C-alpha positions in Angstrom: 156.1 94.3 179.2 156.3 93.5 183.0 159.8 93.1 184.4 161.4 93.0 187.8 164.2 95.4 188.4 165.7 94.4 191.7 162.8 94.1 194.1 160.5 96.4 192.2 158.1 95.1 189.6 158.4 97.4 186.5 155.9 97.8 183.6 157.4 99.2 180.3 154.6 100.8 178.3 155.4 101.0 174.6 152.0 101.5 172.9 149.8 104.7 172.9 146.7 102.8 174.0 148.4 101.3 177.0 150.0 104.6 177.9 146.6 106.2 177.9 145.3 103.6 180.2 148.1 104.2 182.7 147.4 107.9 183.1 144.9 107.7 185.9 145.3 108.4 189.6 146.4 104.9 190.3 149.5 105.4 188.3 150.3 108.9 189.4 152.8 109.0 192.3 151.6 111.8 194.6 152.6 113.1 198.0 152.7 116.4 200.0 156.4 116.9 199.4 156.1 116.3 195.6 153.1 118.5 195.4 154.9 121.3 197.1 158.0 121.0 194.9 155.8 120.9 191.7 153.9 124.0 192.9 157.1 125.9 193.5 158.4 125.0 190.0 155.3 125.8 188.1 154.2 128.9 189.9 157.4 130.6 191.2 160.2 129.4 188.9 158.8 128.4 185.5 155.6 130.4 185.0 155.1 132.0 181.6 155.9 135.4 183.1 159.0 134.2 184.8 160.3 132.4 181.7 159.6 135.5 179.6 161.5 137.7 182.0 164.7 135.9 181.0 164.3 136.5 177.3 166.9 139.3 177.2 169.5 137.0 178.8 168.7 134.3 176.3 169.1 136.8 173.4 172.5 137.9 174.7 173.7 134.3 174.7 172.4 133.9 171.1 174.2 137.1 170.1 177.4 135.7 171.6 177.0 132.4 169.6 176.3 134.3 166.4 179.4 136.4 166.8 181.6 133.3 167.2 180.0 131.7 164.2 180.6 134.9 162.2 184.3 134.6 162.9 184.4 131.1 161.6 182.4 132.2 158.5 185.0 134.9 157.7 187.8 132.4 158.1 186.1 129.6 156.2 186.6 127.2 159.1 184.3 124.6 160.6 182.4 125.2 163.8 182.0 122.6 166.5 178.3 123.2 166.9 178.0 120.5 169.5 180.3 122.4 171.8 178.8 125.8 171.0 175.3 124.7 171.6 176.2 122.9 174.8 177.8 126.0 176.1 174.8 128.1 175.0 172.4 125.8 176.9 174.6 125.9 180.0 174.9 129.7 179.9 171.2 130.1 179.5 170.6 127.9 182.5 173.2 129.8 184.5 171.7 133.2 183.8 168.3 132.0 185.0 169.3 129.8 187.9 172.1 131.8 189.5 172.1 135.2 187.9 174.8 134.7 185.3 177.4 133.2 187.6 179.7 131.2 185.4 180.1 127.7 186.7 183.1 127.1 184.5 185.0 129.8 186.3 184.5 128.1 189.6 184.6 124.4 188.8 184.8 123.5 185.1 183.9 119.8 185.3 180.5 120.5 186.8 179.0 121.8 183.5 180.2 118.8 181.6 177.1 116.7 182.4 178.3 113.7 180.4 181.4 113.6 182.6 179.4 114.0 185.8 177.0 111.3 184.8 180.0 109.0 184.0 181.5 109.3 187.5 181.0 106.3 189.7 181.8 105.3 193.3 184.4 107.4 195.1 184.9 109.7 192.1 181.1 110.4 192.0 181.2 111.2 195.7 184.0 113.7 195.1 182.1 115.4 192.3 178.9 115.5 194.4 180.8 117.1 197.3 182.3 119.8 195.0 178.8 120.4 193.5 177.2 120.6 196.9 179.9 123.1 198.2 179.4 125.2 195.1 175.6 125.4 195.6 176.1 126.2 199.3 178.4 129.1 198.3 175.9 130.4 195.7 173.0 130.2 198.2 175.0 132.0 200.9 176.0 134.8 198.4 172.3 135.3 197.4 171.1 135.1 201.0 173.5 137.9 201.9 172.3 140.2 199.2 168.6 139.4 199.5 167.8 142.0 202.2 169.3 144.8 200.1 167.2 143.6 197.1 164.1 143.7 199.2 164.8 147.1 200.6 165.5 148.4 197.1 162.1 147.2 195.9 163.7 145.3 193.1 161.5 144.0 190.3 160.6 140.3 190.7 161.5 139.8 187.0 165.1 140.6 187.8 165.5 137.8 190.4 167.0 134.5 189.5 165.9 131.1 190.7 168.0 131.2 193.9 166.5 134.6 194.8 163.0 133.2 194.3 163.6 130.1 196.3 165.0 132.1 199.2 162.2 134.6 199.1 159.6 131.7 199.6 161.8 129.7 202.0 159.7 130.4 205.1 156.4 130.2 203.3 157.1 126.6 202.1 159.4 125.7 205.0 162.2 124.9 202.5 165.5 123.5 203.9 168.9 124.0 202.2 168.6 120.5 200.8 165.2 121.3 199.2 166.7 124.4 197.5 169.8 122.5 196.3 167.7 119.7 195.0 165.5 122.1 193.0 168.6 123.8 191.5 170.2 120.6 190.5 167.2 119.2 188.6 166.6 122.6 187.0 170.2 122.8 185.8 170.4 119.3 184.4 167.0 119.4 182.8 167.4 122.9 181.5 170.7 122.3 179.8 170.3 118.7 178.5 167.0 119.1 176.7 167.9 122.4 174.9 171.2 121.1 173.8 170.0 117.7 172.5 167.1 119.2 170.6 169.1 122.0 169.0 171.9 119.6 167.9 169.5 117.0 166.4 167.5 119.8 164.7 170.6 121.0 162.9 171.5 117.3 162.0 168.1 116.7 160.5 168.1 120.0 158.6 171.4 119.2 157.1 170.1 115.8 156.0 166.9 117.3 154.6 167.9 120.3 152.5 164.4 121.0 151.3 163.2 121.4 154.9 166.2 123.6 155.6 165.4 125.9 152.6 161.7 126.2 153.7 162.6 127.1 157.2 165.2 129.6 156.1 162.7 131.3 153.9 160.3 131.7 156.8 162.7 133.2 159.3 164.6 135.3 156.7 161.4 136.9 155.7 161.3 138.4 159.2 164.8 139.8 158.8 164.2 141.2 155.3 161.2 143.0 156.7 163.3 144.6 159.4 166.1 145.5 156.9 163.6 147.3 154.7 162.7 149.7 157.6 166.3 150.2 158.8 167.1 153.9 158.4 170.9 153.5 158.3 172.7 150.6 156.7 175.4 149.0 158.9 177.1 145.7 159.3 175.4 144.6 162.5 173.6 141.4 162.5 169.8 141.7 162.8 169.1 139.3 165.6 165.7 137.7 165.6 164.2 138.3 169.1 161.8 136.3 171.1 159.2 139.1 170.9 159.4 138.9 167.1 159.0 135.1 167.2 155.9 135.5 169.4 154.3 138.1 167.2 155.1 136.3 163.9 153.6 133.2 162.5 156.7 131.1 162.5 154.6 127.9 162.1 157.2 126.0 160.2 159.9 126.7 162.9 157.6 125.3 165.5 156.8 122.3 163.3 160.5 121.6 162.8 161.1 121.6 166.5 158.1 119.4 167.2 159.3 116.9 164.6 162.8 116.9 166.0 161.3 116.1 169.4 159.3 113.3 167.9 162.2 111.5 166.3 164.7 112.4 169.0 163.0 112.4 172.4 165.8 113.7 174.8 164.8 111.2 177.5 163.3 108.1 175.6 162.0 106.5 178.8 159.8 109.1 180.4 159.7 109.9 184.1 158.4 106.7 185.9 155.0 106.5 187.4 154.0 104.3 190.3 150.8 102.2 190.7 149.3 103.0 194.0 146.7 100.3 193.7 145.9 97.2 191.6 144.7 98.3 188.2 144.0 96.9 184.7 145.9 97.9 181.6 144.6 96.3 178.4 143.4 93.3 180.2 146.5 92.8 182.3 146.3 93.2 186.1 149.1 95.5 187.3 149.7 95.0 191.0 150.1 97.9 193.4 153.7 99.1 193.8 154.6 98.5 190.2 156.7 101.2 188.6 155.5 102.2 185.1 158.0 103.4 182.5 156.5 104.9 179.3 158.6 104.3 176.3 158.3 107.7 174.6 160.6 106.8 171.8 158.4 103.8 170.8 155.2 105.8 171.0 156.5 108.5 168.6 157.7 105.9 166.0 154.8 103.5 166.1 154.0 102.7 162.4 150.4 101.8 163.4 149.8 105.5 164.2 152.4 107.5 162.3 152.9 107.8 158.5 156.5 107.1 157.6 157.6 107.3 161.2 161.3 107.1 160.5 161.3 110.1 158.2 161.8 113.7 159.2 158.6 115.3 158.0 157.7 118.6 159.8 154.7 119.1 157.5 152.9 116.5 159.6 152.5 119.2 162.3 151.3 121.9 159.8 147.6 122.7 159.7 148.0 124.3 156.2 149.4 121.0 154.9 146.6 119.0 156.5 149.2 117.4 158.7 147.9 114.4 160.7 149.6 115.7 163.8 148.7 119.3 163.4 146.7 119.4 166.6 149.4 117.9 168.8 151.2 120.0 171.4 153.6 119.4 174.2 151.0 119.1 177.0 150.9 115.3 176.9 147.2 115.0 176.2 147.8 112.9 173.1 149.4 109.6 173.9 151.1 109.4 170.5 153.3 112.4 171.3 154.7 113.0 174.8 158.3 114.3 174.5 158.0 116.1 177.9 155.9 113.4 179.6 152.3 113.5 180.7 150.0 114.0 183.7 151.3 115.2 187.0 154.8 114.2 186.1 155.0 116.3 182.9 158.1 118.4 182.7 157.3 121.9 184.2 160.0 123.5 182.2 158.5 123.1 178.7 158.3 126.8 178.0 161.8 127.4 179.4 163.3 124.9 177.0 161.2 125.7 173.9 161.9 129.5 174.3 165.7 128.9 174.2 165.4 126.4 171.3 163.2 128.6 169.1 165.3 131.7 169.4 168.6 129.9 168.8 167.5 127.7 165.9 165.8 130.7 164.2 169.0 132.7 164.3 171.2 129.7 163.3 169.4 129.1 160.1 168.6 132.7 159.3 172.0 134.3 159.4 174.1 131.4 157.9 174.0 128.7 155.3 175.7 125.5 156.4 177.9 122.9 154.7 179.7 119.8 155.7 183.5 120.2 156.0 185.5 119.3 152.9 185.8 115.5 152.5 183.0 114.7 154.9 180.3 112.7 153.1 177.6 112.5 155.7 176.7 112.8 159.4 177.2 110.0 161.8 173.9 109.3 163.6 175.4 106.9 166.2 174.0 107.6 169.7 175.2 107.0 173.2 173.3 105.1 175.8 171.9 106.8 178.9 168.9 108.4 180.6 169.2 111.1 177.9 170.3 110.3 174.3 173.3 112.1 172.9 175.1 111.8 169.6 178.5 110.1 169.9 180.2 112.3 167.3 180.7 116.1 167.4 178.6 118.1 164.8 181.1 120.0 162.7 179.7 122.3 160.1 181.1 125.2 158.0 179.0 128.4 158.1 178.5 130.6 155.1 177.4 134.2 155.6 173.8 134.6 154.5 173.4 136.8 151.4 171.1 139.3 153.3 174.2 140.1 155.5 176.9 139.6 152.9 175.3 142.1 150.5 
């Protein structure tokens, strides 16, 4: 569908075949500045090693969430999972970006992305100024302590994103504006994706109890194995760690997350591409300067390519079940499934998001059974409109201590 948004011709791609045709160089916006920023993100900030170095920080945030849920379980009260998971995603991003500095302590409104996104005109300028001032302060604080870190020979794995950006500032000729821009996009992308996927995963699991039971059996088998080797029985919760998830075959957990991302793409319209020259897409001539927007939501629900596309069926991603989508991954090579985009514009933070999602979801379903509050008959699936799609209603659930802990 070719539209004109203002002065810019815009092509909306909603079929896999057309999306595949738009992946060539002609549709890939490219420049020296973009290339440099992408290199910094993929090599210095979001490499596998760097993402893995933050695993203990993620696990501490998971432990904090588990403790809060445990208190609700003892009291028999409902948990606002939406709020809890949003806070978790923010705290994970904080620990990686700025070394655990709590944004809420400095300026609470800044972590409420839905509020920030809703600001307009003068109000938006005021929020932007406050956000900019905060980033300036954080960068100054990190710059002042960077010499002592270098003298002490600190481990690169202990550095947060600001430390990394400052350490390569001269090499890449980064200005303060470059650094702040990287931090802003990393914070927004790092929090929104994890929160949206975790919330929708729990929603789908609540509406598909057989899937929930199967997933719980997989992750609880890991804890049962650990309990059998525990020398001394105590009441502490056996947290599932990222190392254990990496070494174990948690295939169904991965399938559940993939299926959640299929049905609930966090950003339904993927990052735009730009036609640098005239090109042909399925017989249509697309003029140079056309912005191409790929409709990831439509691709993942196309009945011509997906069996029962509106149903939540993680088995479609399971090799053992002969799933039709078993070979699909997050790399954007298959144009039926691109939750993180494709090509040069693919999200560089895939591993960062998936690592947080896996460890949190595994522990949520392992340590607790979940019920709807008394009198609630179902879960409202109404969604809000925006660049990213959120549920309009809070997800309130009652946790029940898992028998392996209650025993």
